C-alpha positions in Angstrom: 0.2 -0.2 0.0 2.6 2.7 1.0 3.9 4.4 -2.0 1.2 3.3 -4.2 -1.7 5.2 -2.4 -2.5 8.8 -3.4 -3.9 11.3 -0.4 -5.9 14.7 -0.2 -5.1 16.9 2.8 -8.5 19.3 2.6 -6.9 22.5 4.6 -3.4 24.1 4.4 -2.9 25.7 7.9 -0.1 25.2 9.8 -1.3 21.5 10.8 -2.5 20.5 7.0 0.9 21.9 5.9 2.8 19.7 8.4 0.7 16.7 7.7 1.9 17.0 3.8 5.7 17.4 4.9 5.6 14.6 7.1 3.3 11.9 5.2 5.1 12.6 1.8 7.5 9.9 1.6 4.4 7.5 2.6 2.7 8.3 -0.4 3.0 8.6 -4.2 1.3 12.0 -4.2 -0.7 14.2 -1.8 -2.6 17.3 -2.9 -3.0 19.8 -0.4 -6.4 22.0 -1.0 -6.4 25.6 0.4 -9.3 28.0 -0.1 -6.9 31.0 -0.5 -5.9 31.5 -4.3 -2.9 33.7 -3.6 -1.9 31.1 -0.8 -2.1 28.2 -3.2 -0.2 30.3 -6.3 2.8 31.3 -3.7 3.0 27.6 -2.3 3.4 26.7 -6.0 6.0 29.4 -6.7 8.3 29.3 -3.4 7.5 25.5 -2.1 6.7 27.3 1.2 3.6 28.1 3.1 4.7 31.7 4.3 1.5 32.2 5.6 0.7 29.4 8.1 4.0 27.6 8.6 6.8 29.9 7.2 10.2 28.1 7.0 9.5 24.9 5.7 10.1 23.4 2.1 7.1 21.3 0.5 8.3 18.2 -0.6 8.0 17.1 -4.3 5.1 14.5 -3.9 3.1 17.7 -2.5 0.7 19.5 -4.9 -0.8 22.7 -3.6 -4.3 23.2 -5.2 -7.4 25.3 -4.7 -9.6 22.7 -6.7 -11.7 20.2 -4.6 -12.4 17.9 -7.4 -9.1 17.9 -8.5 -7.7 17.6 -4.7 -9.7 14.4 -4.2 -9.3 12.6 -7.7 -7.6 9.5 -7.3 -7.2 9.9 -3.3 -7.5 6.9 -1.6 -7.3 8.7 1.8 -9.0 11.8 2.4 -7.5 14.1 5.4 -9.9 16.8 6.8 -7.8 19.3 8.5 -10.0 22.1 8.0 -11.2 24.5 11.0 -14.2 23.1 13.0 -16.6 25.9 11.6 -16.2 25.5 8.1 -16.3 21.6 8.0 -19.6 20.7 7.2 -19.6 23.3 4.4 -16.3 21.8 2.9 -17.7 18.3 3.4 -20.9 19.2 1.2 -18.8 20.8 -1.1 -16.7 17.7 -1.6 -19.6 15.3 -1.6 -20.0 15.0 -5.3 -16.4 14.1 -5.8 -16.2 11.5 -2.8 -16.4 7.6 -3.3 -16.8 4.5 -1.3 -13.2 3.2 -1.5 -12.2 6.2 0.1 -10.8 6.2 3.3 -11.5 9.2 5.7 -9.3 10.5 8.6 -10.5 13.9 10.4 -8.0 15.7 12.1 -9.8 18.7 13.0 -9.9 19.6 16.8 -13.3 21.3 17.6 -17.1 20.8 17.9 -19.5 22.2 15.4 -21.4 25.2 17.2 -25.1 24.3 16.7 -25.4 20.7 16.6 -22.7 20.1 19.2 -21.4 17.3 17.1 -17.6 16.2 16.8 -15.8 16.7 13.3 -16.1 13.1 12.5 -19.9 13.4 13.0 -20.3 16.1 10.6 -18.5 14.3 8.0 -20.3 11.3 8.5 -23.4 13.2 8.6 -22.8 14.6 5.2 -21.3 11.6 3.4 -23.9 9.4 4.7 -26.4 11.1 2.0 -24.2 9.2 -0.8 -22.4 6.2 1.1 -21.7 5.3 4.5 -18.2 6.2 4.7 -15.2 4.7 6.8 -14.0 7.4 9.2 -11.0 7.3 11.5 -9.9 10.6 13.9 -6.1 11.6 14.6 -4.9 13.4 17.2 -2.2 13.9 20.0 0.5 16.1 21.5 1.8 18.1 18.1 2.9 21.6 17.4 3.2 21.8 13.7 6.6 23.4 13.5 8.2 20.7 15.3 6.4 18.0 13.3 7.2 19.5 10.2 10.7 20.1 11.6 11.2 16.4 12.0 11.1 15.9 15.8 9.6 12.8 16.8 6.0 12.9 17.6 3.6 10.2 18.5 -0.4 10.5 18.1 -3.6 8.6 18.1 -5.5 7.1 15.1 -9.1 6.1 16.5 -11.9 4.3 14.9 -14.4 1.9 15.8 -13.5 0.0 12.4 -10.4 -1.7 13.6 -9.0 -2.4 10.1 -9.4 1.1 9.0 -7.1 2.3 12.2 -4.8 -0.2 11.8 -4.3 0.3 7.7 -3.7 4.4 8.9 -1.3 3.4 11.3 0.9 1.6 9.3 0.5 4.1 6.3 1.1 7.0 8.4 3.8 5.9 10.4 7.3 6.7 9.8 10.8 7.6 11.3 9.5 10.6 13.0 5.8 10.2 13.3 4.6 7.2 15.4 1.0 6.2 15.8 -1.1 4.5 17.9 -4.4 2.7 17.6 -7.4 2.3 19.5 -11.3 2.2 19.3 -12.6 5.3 21.0 -12.8 8.0 18.5 -15.3 9.6 21.0 -12.6 10.1 23.6 -10.0 11.0 21.4 -11.9 13.9 19.5 -13.8 15.3 23.0 -9.9 15.4 24.3 -8.7 17.0 21.2 -11.5 19.9 21.5 -12.0 20.3 25.2 -8.0 20.7 25.9 -8.2 23.8 24.1 -10.7 25.6 26.5 -8.1 24.5 29.7 -5.1 26.0 27.3 -7.0 29.0 27.4 -7.4 29.1 31.2 -3.3 28.4 31.4 -2.4 31.2 29.2 -4.8 33.5 31.5 -3.0 32.0 34.6 0.5 32.6 33.0 -0.9 36.3 32.0 -1.8 37.0 35.7 2.1 36.0 36.7 0.6 32.7 38.7 3.6 30.3 38.8 3.9 26.4 38.2 1.5 25.4 41.2 -1.5 27.2 39.6 -0.5 25.3 36.4 -0.3 22.1 37.6 -3.7 22.2 39.3 -5.3 23.7 36.4 -4.1 20.9 34.1 -5.0 18.1 36.8 -8.7 19.7 37.4 -9.1 20.6 33.6 -8.5 16.9 32.9 -11.1 15.6 35.6 -13.7 17.7 34.0 -12.7 16.8 30.3 -13.2 13.1 31.3 -16.1 13.3 33.1 -17.8 15.1 30.1 -15.8 12.5 27.5 -17.2 9.3 29.6 -20.5 10.5 29.8 -20.7 10.6 26.1 -19.0 7.6 25.8 -15.5 7.9 25.8 -12.9 5.7 27.5 -11.3 7.0 30.7 -7.8 5.3 29.6 -7.9 7.4 26.5 -8.3 10.8 28.2 -5.0 9.3 30.3 -3.1 9.1 27.0 -1.6 10.7 24.2 -5.0 12.4 22.8 -6.1 13.4 26.4 -3.3 14.3 29.0 -0.5 14.3 26.5 -2.4 17.1 24.3 -3.6 18.9 27.3 -0.3 19.1 28.7 1.5 20.4 25.8 -1.3 22.7 24.9 -1.3 24.3 28.1 2.7 24.6 28.6 3.8 25.3 25.3 4.9 28.3 23.8 3.7 27.6 20.3 0.2 27.3 21.7 -2.4 29.7 20.1 -4.9 28.9 22.5 -2.9 29.3 25.3 -1.7 32.8 23.8 -5.5 33.9 23.6 -5.6 33.3 27.5 -2.3 35.2 28.2 -3.5 38.5 26.1 -6.9 38.1 27.7 -5.0 38.4 31.2 -3.3 41.5 29.9 -6.9 43.0 29.4 -7.3 43.0 25.6 -11.0 42.3 24.1 -11.3 38.9 22.5 -12.5 40.7 19.6 -8.8 42.7 19.3 -7.1 39.4 20.0 -8.8 37.3 17.3 -8.4 40.0 15.0 -4.7 40.1 15.3 -4.3 36.2 14.7 -3.7 34.7 11.3 -4.5 31.3 12.9 -7.8 30.1 14.4 -7.8 29.2 18.1 -10.2 26.6 18.1 -11.1 26.6 21.9 -12.8 30.0 21.7 -15.8 28.5 19.7 -15.3 25.0 21.6 -16.0 26.5 25.1 -19.8 27.5 24.5 -20.4 24.2 22.9 -18.6 22.3 25.6 -21.0 24.0 28.2 -24.0 23.2 26.5 -23.1 19.4 26.3 -21.9 19.6 29.7 -25.7 21.2 30.6 -27.4 18.4 28.6 -25.3 15.4 30.1 -25.7 17.3 33.8 -22.0 17.0 34.0 -20.0 19.4 36.2 -17.2 21.8 34.3 -16.5 24.8 36.6 -13.2 25.7 35.0 -15.1 25.7 31.3 -18.0 27.3 32.9 -15.7 30.3 33.9 -13.9 30.3 31.0 -17.1 30.7 29.0 -18.1 33.6 31.2 -14.8 35.3 30.5 -15.3 35.0 26.8 -18.3 36.1 27.0 -17.4 39.5 28.5 -19.3 38.6 31.5 -16.5 38.1 34.1 -12.9 39.2 34.5 -10.2 36.4 34.5 -9.5 37.4 38.4 -12.8 37.2 39.4 -13.1 33.9 37.5 -10.1 32.4 39.5 -11.8 33.7 43.1 -14.9 31.9 42.3 -13.3 28.4 41.2 -10.9 28.8 44.5 -13.9 29.6 46.6 -16.3 27.1 45.1 -17.8 24.4 48.0 -14.9 22.1 49.3 -15.3 18.5 47.9 -13.2 15.3 47.6 -11.1 14.9 44.8 
């Protein structure tokens, strides 16, 4: 299979571009789709994504394109790396060009706002209008720049279809990119989406000048509420203690390359959310995920105090210091 399969990567942000670089040697051809005409023209000319991942050359196997039909033609694997807010509309545009033999990998970390669906559920909801798709999800502690640089990274590919997960594991794994498989896409996707909320909180703590004790407590209690919601929705607790849960949470809460953490730092400085987001090139998924997570928690009757306070901060209903005080003054309880 390796070396004879073609792939389509839908979304040429930093992560989509990094995946095209790290997976290039595993495929005969990768077509990297982006919406922006100027970006694709630039990538074709310079072989670098100067907007989202400057400093890294695209391998010869990678072909940037703005044509969805062309990107998908002949692809055995379709990897969705679009922002979650665009997932449904993009899968709807892709639908006429999708074929039953294609395998799908969702690498988007977020929730759809109105439906509260995970991104793989959005993909399935659209594609099953034509055929029942085989979908896996990919997540783990990864910063795009480090993956593109060839630094060793480990991620999880999850699907209830074991054969699919194993085939993706074998096809994607290489000298610097190691995949583990499991059968818990619910836990993997929710871990991926919800950790961004805690990362914004971690950034707020950093921005307020708080130290390691606070961050350690935040990560631990953040993991506890992520696990409560994920298991209430059918995820497995062990998944949340692995790469797609704890691993991704620690990285996003502590790494300087974390966009969500950066949002929190700026909020703590007193900047408005609108001002922060308007100055960012890339999307911080945690901002939109927070409201969706709160709604899911209410529906499942799950207690998520950190997420609730983050929602209040992002809505402008509470200051970071007031939110922190309320978290510390909650009713005392056992761990």
